N, C-alpha and C positions, 0 to 999 in steps of 0.2 A: 721612830728609829731614823737616824740620819743616813745620808747617802754613803758615808764612810762605813758605818756599821753594816749597811746592806751589802756593800761591796766585799767587806771582809768575810761575811757569812757565806757568800757563794764562791769565794776564791778557789777552794779545793774541788769544787764540783765541775769546773769547766774542762771540757775536752779539747784536744789539740785543734780540731777544726773550728771550735768556738774562739780559741785564742787567735787563730789565723784570721778569722772573720773580723774579730775586734781590731786587729792590726790593720786590716784593709779599711775598715770603717774610720779608723783614726787618720789614715792617709787621706781618705776622701774628705773627711770633716775639716782638715786643715786647709785643703785647697778649695773645697766647694760648699762646705757646711752640711749638705745632705748628699745622699748617693742612691741611685737605683740599684737593683740587684745585680745588673750586668756590670756596673762599675765596681761593686764590692767583689764580684767574682774575679774580675781582672786584677784588682789590687791585692787580693788575698791569694790568688793563684789556686783557686778551688773551683770545681765544677758547679754550675748553677744550682743543681739539685742539692748539693751538700751545703752551699751557702744559704739556700732557702731554708733548709732544716736548721742550720746554725742560727740564723737570724730569728727564727721562731723561738728557739730555746733561749737565746739572749734576751728577746723581748719579754718572755715569761719571767726572767730573772731581773728585769728592770735595768739592763745594761744598754739596751738599744731601744729607741722609739721609732714610730712610723708616722709619716705625714703623706697621706695619699699613697702613691706608688713609690715614695722615697723613704729612706731610713736615715736616722740621725743618732749619733753617739750621745748617750746620756752621761751626766757627771759620774754616775756609778761605774760606767764602763771605763772611763779614764782612771778612776781611783783604783779599780781592781787591777788594771795593768801596771800601775805604779807599785801597788803592794806586791805584785808578782816579781817585779824587778828587785825589790829589797829582799824578798825571801830567796830569790835565785842567787843573790850575791852574798847570802848568809849574814845579812845585816840585821834583819828583823825576823822574829818567828811568831810574834803575836802583838795585837793591839790591846792597850789597857783603857783606862778611863779617859774621858775628855778632860783636857787641862784648861783650855780657854776657848770661848766661842765668840766670834766677832762677825761683823758685816762682810768682811772680805776674806776671812780665813778661819778655820777651826784647827786646834792643836790637840793631838792625842798622845798619850803615853805609848811608847813602842818598846817591846822587850827583845833583848838578844837571847840567844840560846843559853848563854852563861848566866842569865838573870840580870844583865845590865839594862839600863834604862836610857832611852832617847826620848826626844820630843819630835813627833812627826806632824808637820804643818801642811794642811790641805788648803790651797787657795780655792775660793768658791765664787769668784766674780760671775754674775749671772748673764744669761743670754741677752736680757734687755738692758742691763745696767753697764755693760762693758764699755760703751762709748764714752760716757761721762767719767767713768773711773780711769779709762785709758788716758784721757786728757789730764786728769788730776795727778795720777800716780806715775806716768811714764813720760818724762819730758825728753827722752832720747829714744830714737828708734820707734816712734809712735805710729808706724804705718801698718800695724797689725789689723787684720781684717775680721777676726772672729773672737767671740768670747773665749773659745778654747785657747787661741794663741795668746790672749792676754794673760790667762792663768798660767800657761807654760812659761811665758816670758817673766811673769812675776817670780816664779820659783827659780828660774835661771838667774835672774838679776840678784835675788836675795843671796843665793849661794855664792855668786861671784863676789859680791860686796863683802860678805863675811869671810871669804877666803883671803881677801885683801887685808882685812882687819885682824886676821888670825895672828896670835902671838903678841900683839901690841898691848893688850890689857885683858884681864879676866872680865872686864865689863862688856866684852863682845862675845856672845855665845859662839861656840864652834859649829861650823856646818860640815857634815860628814859626807853627804851625797844629796843628789836631787834627781827626781824622775817625774817627767811630765808636769803636773800642777802641784807637786809636793817637794818639800825640803826636809831632810833628816838632820835634826839639830841636837846640840847638847841640851840636856834637861836642866833648866834653872828654876828655882822656886822662890817666889816672892810676891809682893803685892804691887799693883800698879800705883805710881805716885798719885794718880787721879783719885785713888781711894783715901788719900791723905793719911797714910800710916804714921804711927809714932816713930820719930827719928831721934836717935841719941844726940846728934849734933847736926841740925838742919843746914847750917852754914857750911860745915865740912862736906856734907853730902852734895850740896850745890857745887862747891869747888871741885869735888871729885868728878861730877858730871861734866863740868866745863873742861876739865883736864882730859877726860875721855873724848869729848868732841874735838879738842885740840889734836889729840893723837890721830883721830880719824882724818882730820883735815890736813895736818902737816906731814904725817908719816905715810898715810894711805892715800891721800889726795881725794878724800870722799866727804861729801856733805849728805847727811841723812835726808834733808829736804822735806821732812814732815815730822820733825821731832816735837814731842810735847809730853805732858805728864801721863798720857795714855800709852806710850810705848817705852816707858822706863820702869823697870821692876826693881824693887829693893826688899831686903829682909830686915831693914833697919840699920844695917851696917854697910853691907856691900850693895852694889847696884849693877844692873845690866841694861844695856841699850838694845832693844829688840826692834824688829820690823824694818828691813832695809831694801825692799824691792824698788822703791822710788828714788834711791840714792843716786846722786850725780857726781861726776868728777869735778874737781875744783877748776878744771879748764873750761867747764860749761859756761856759756856767756851770762847765765843768770845765777851762777854759784854764789856770788857775794850776797845777792838779794835773798837767796834761799837760806844761806847760813845766818844772815841777820834775823830772818824769821825764826829759825830754830833757837838762836840765842835769846831773842826777845820772848819766845814762848816759855822757855824753862826759867829764865830770870823772873819774868812776870808771874809765873806760877808760884815760885818760892816766895815772892813778895806777898802774894795774896794768901797763900796757905800757911806759911811758916814765919811770916814777918821778917824775912831775911832780905836785906837791902844790898844790892850790888849794882853799880853803874852799868847800864846797858852798853854804852860805847866802850868802856874799859873791858867788859866781858867779851865783846865782839873782837876787839884787838887782841886780847889774850888768846882766844880760840884760833885766830888767824896766825898766831906766832909772832905778832908784832909787839907784844908786851911780855917780858920775861916772867912776871908773876902778877897775881891778882890779890890785892889786899882785902 
């Protein structure tokens, strides 16, 4: 059972003092990583004896861990607080099946009260891996000190990027909300290009992909900065560009280099996988808005 599934199972069982203790643990974890019972008591504004009881209960539910005399917030604790936010805002009433599982995030179906369907993305960068991931994924504002902050920042950045892209093209999934290490997204269905699905017109698909990259760059001022066949979905006709937490503004000093990397990645993939030949330099100039069309 995943941490998300464990969090969803205990959501309704938590009492007020457990929620307050979790909130105190969250504040402590963002600033210090761990906290002793006195710090949690101060931050949650609960008496020591009540915090002690709440921490014991939260530990049994897998939401809080202990290290000697100190306590630490587990990923399940973060996820249960995020789920509570969505439920409290009447956005989500239940989780469904897992849609996608990756090294840095998992995506689940999320249902509305009316039966509508969202995709809920949970970032899961680990305690030991966040330093290398932070350097790779976050080229702006990379002074974050903890694994938790990296996950929170990933969710925030993806939400902000997708809001900038909203309305430019159906190729950019809509973002509806974010909470802690999660983003609530439009549900899109398709195969990753990395699976080499059958395409009706591969050349047209590549040109559509480059056109979407151009819209992101020229209209929204964004470079995905990690685009490849692994974060483009298609149903054979339409396509969607997913995964935007590492996106940078085109004013970033390395934006041209990062954009060239993205262009080379997708043009190179279509050459290898579908034998579609497009000049890399011409594609780069097209995406930058320096060339009106791409033959």
